[in-house]
C-alpha positions as CSV (number, residue, x, y, z in Angstrom):
1,M,33.1,-10.9,-25.7
2,S,29.7,-12.5,-25.8
3,T,26.8,-11.5,-23.8
4,P,25.2,-14.0,-21.4
5,P,22.3,-15.9,-22.8
6,R,19.0,-14.3,-22.1
7,P,16.2,-16.7,-21.1
8,R,13.2,-16.8,-23.3
9,M,10.3,-15.3,-21.5
10,T,7.3,-17.6,-21.7
11,G,4.1,-18.0,-19.8
12,I,3.9,-16.4,-16.5
13,G,7.2,-14.7,-16.9
14,R,6.1,-12.8,-20.0
15,V,2.8,-11.9,-18.3
16,L,4.7,-10.6,-15.2
17,V,7.0,-8.4,-17.4
18,I,3.9,-7.0,-19.2
19,V,2.1,-6.2,-15.9
20,Y,5.3,-4.6,-14.6
21,A,5.7,-2.5,-17.7
22,I,2.0,-1.4,-17.5
23,M,2.5,-0.4,-13.9
24,A,5.7,1.5,-14.8
25,L,3.8,3.5,-17.4
26,A,0.8,4.1,-15.2
27,A,2.9,5.2,-12.2
28,T,5.2,7.3,-14.4
29,G,2.2,9.1,-15.9
30,R,0.4,9.5,-12.6
31,S,3.5,10.9,-10.8
32,F,4.4,13.3,-13.7
33,V,0.9,14.8,-13.8
34,Q,0.7,15.0,-10.0
35,I,4.1,16.7,-9.6
36,V,3.6,19.1,-12.5
37,Q,0.1,20.2,-11.6
38,R,-0.2,20.1,-7.8
39,F,3.0,19.0,-6.1
40,D,2.5,21.6,-3.3
41,E,-0.8,19.9,-2.3
42,A,0.7,16.5,-1.3
43,P,4.5,16.4,-1.8
44,L,5.0,13.1,0.2
45,A,2.3,11.2,-1.8
46,Y,3.4,12.5,-5.1
47,T,7.1,11.8,-4.4
48,L,6.1,8.3,-3.4
49,S,4.3,7.9,-6.7
50,A,7.5,9.0,-8.5
51,V,9.6,6.5,-6.5
52,S,7.2,3.7,-7.3
53,A,7.4,4.6,-11.0
54,V,11.2,4.3,-10.8
55,V,10.9,1.0,-9.0
56,Y,8.5,-0.4,-11.6
57,I,10.8,0.7,-14.4
58,V,13.9,-0.9,-12.8
59,A,11.9,-4.1,-11.9
60,T,10.6,-4.4,-15.5
61,L,14.1,-4.1,-17.0
62,A,15.6,-6.4,-14.3
63,L,13.0,-9.1,-15.0
64,V,13.6,-9.0,-18.7
65,F,17.4,-9.4,-18.2
66,A,17.2,-11.6,-15.1
67,G,19.2,-14.3,-17.0
68,S,22.4,-12.6,-15.9
69,K,23.4,-12.7,-12.2
70,G,23.7,-8.9,-12.0
71,W,20.2,-8.2,-13.3
72,Y,18.9,-11.0,-11.2
73,I,20.2,-9.3,-8.1
74,V,18.8,-6.0,-9.3
75,A,15.4,-7.6,-9.7
76,W,15.5,-9.0,-6.2
77,V,16.4,-5.6,-4.7
78,A,13.8,-3.7,-6.8
79,I,11.0,-6.1,-6.1
80,G,11.9,-6.4,-2.4
81,F,11.9,-2.6,-2.1
82,E,8.5,-2.6,-3.9
83,L,7.1,-5.1,-1.4
84,V,8.4,-3.2,1.6
85,G,7.2,0.1,0.1
86,V,3.7,-1.1,-0.6
87,L,3.4,-2.7,2.9
88,V,4.8,0.4,4.7
89,V,2.9,3.0,2.7
90,G,-0.3,0.9,2.7
91,T,-0.1,0.5,6.5
92,L,0.7,4.2,7.1
93,S,-2.1,5.3,4.8
94,L,-4.5,3.3,7.0
95,A,-2.9,4.2,10.4
96,V,-2.0,7.8,9.7
97,P,-4.2,9.0,6.8
98,E,-3.3,12.6,7.3
99,L,0.2,11.8,6.0
100,F,-1.4,11.1,2.6
101,A,-3.6,14.0,1.7
102,H,-3.8,12.5,-1.7
103,D,-3.3,8.9,-2.8
104,S,0.0,7.5,-4.1
105,V,0.4,4.4,-6.2
106,W,1.0,2.4,-3.0
107,S,-1.6,4.1,-0.7
108,W,-4.2,1.8,0.8
109,F,-2.1,-1.2,-0.6
110,G,-2.7,-0.1,-4.2
111,R,-6.5,0.2,-3.9
112,G,-6.5,2.7,-6.8
113,Y,-4.8,0.0,-9.0
114,V,-7.1,-2.9,-7.9
115,F,-4.5,-4.0,-5.3
116,I,-2.1,-5.1,-8.1
117,P,0.7,-3.3,-6.3
118,L,0.1,-5.6,-3.3
119,V,0.0,-8.8,-5.2
120,L,2.7,-8.1,-7.9
121,P,5.8,-8.2,-5.7
122,F,4.8,-11.6,-4.3
123,L,4.4,-12.9,-7.8
124,G,7.7,-11.3,-8.8
125,L,9.6,-12.8,-5.9
126,W,8.0,-16.2,-6.6
127,W,9.2,-16.0,-10.3
128,L,12.7,-15.1,-9.2
129,I,12.9,-18.0,-6.8
130,T,11.7,-20.4,-9.5
131,H,13.9,-19.0,-12.3
132,R,17.4,-18.6,-10.9
133,P,20.0,-17.8,-13.6
134,S,22.5,-20.4,-12.5
135,S,20.1,-23.3,-12.6
136,R,18.9,-22.3,-16.1
137,L,22.5,-22.0,-17.4
138,A,23.5,-25.3,-15.8
139,S,20.5,-27.1,-17.5
140,T,21.4,-25.5,-20.8
141,E,25.0,-26.6,-20.5
142,Q,23.9,-30.2,-19.6
143,A,21.6,-30.3,-22.6
144,A,24.4,-29.2,-24.8
145,V,26.8,-31.9,-23.4
146,A,24.1,-34.5,-23.8
147,S,23.6,-33.9,-27.5
């Protein structure tokens, strides 16, 4: 049984995966330190940092393997969840700041990460819209038939 062809990541897709991977590492490191050292000070914020780390890890993997329909769907779910998360947590951190005694990755719309968490899901969703796996596979098959 052969595996489905994986699209070559070029240009913006490659940059997007790299930024997601960096965010995954940063959020994982941040949440690990926060949870190990002072979880009792702000359990909600530190749990949200851990959740964002998992989301960035899943989104990174899903974007790399988005050539298959299954991973493409996982990418949509992860990046959609990320967008909702950053918008909800960002809004709550402004409206009800006492909920977030300490910052999480998504607090203040990702202010601690130069607002990359706010911009990244929009770019991720744009990339998914413009790189559907079925259209890539159909064009590859058409090129093979033409030659």
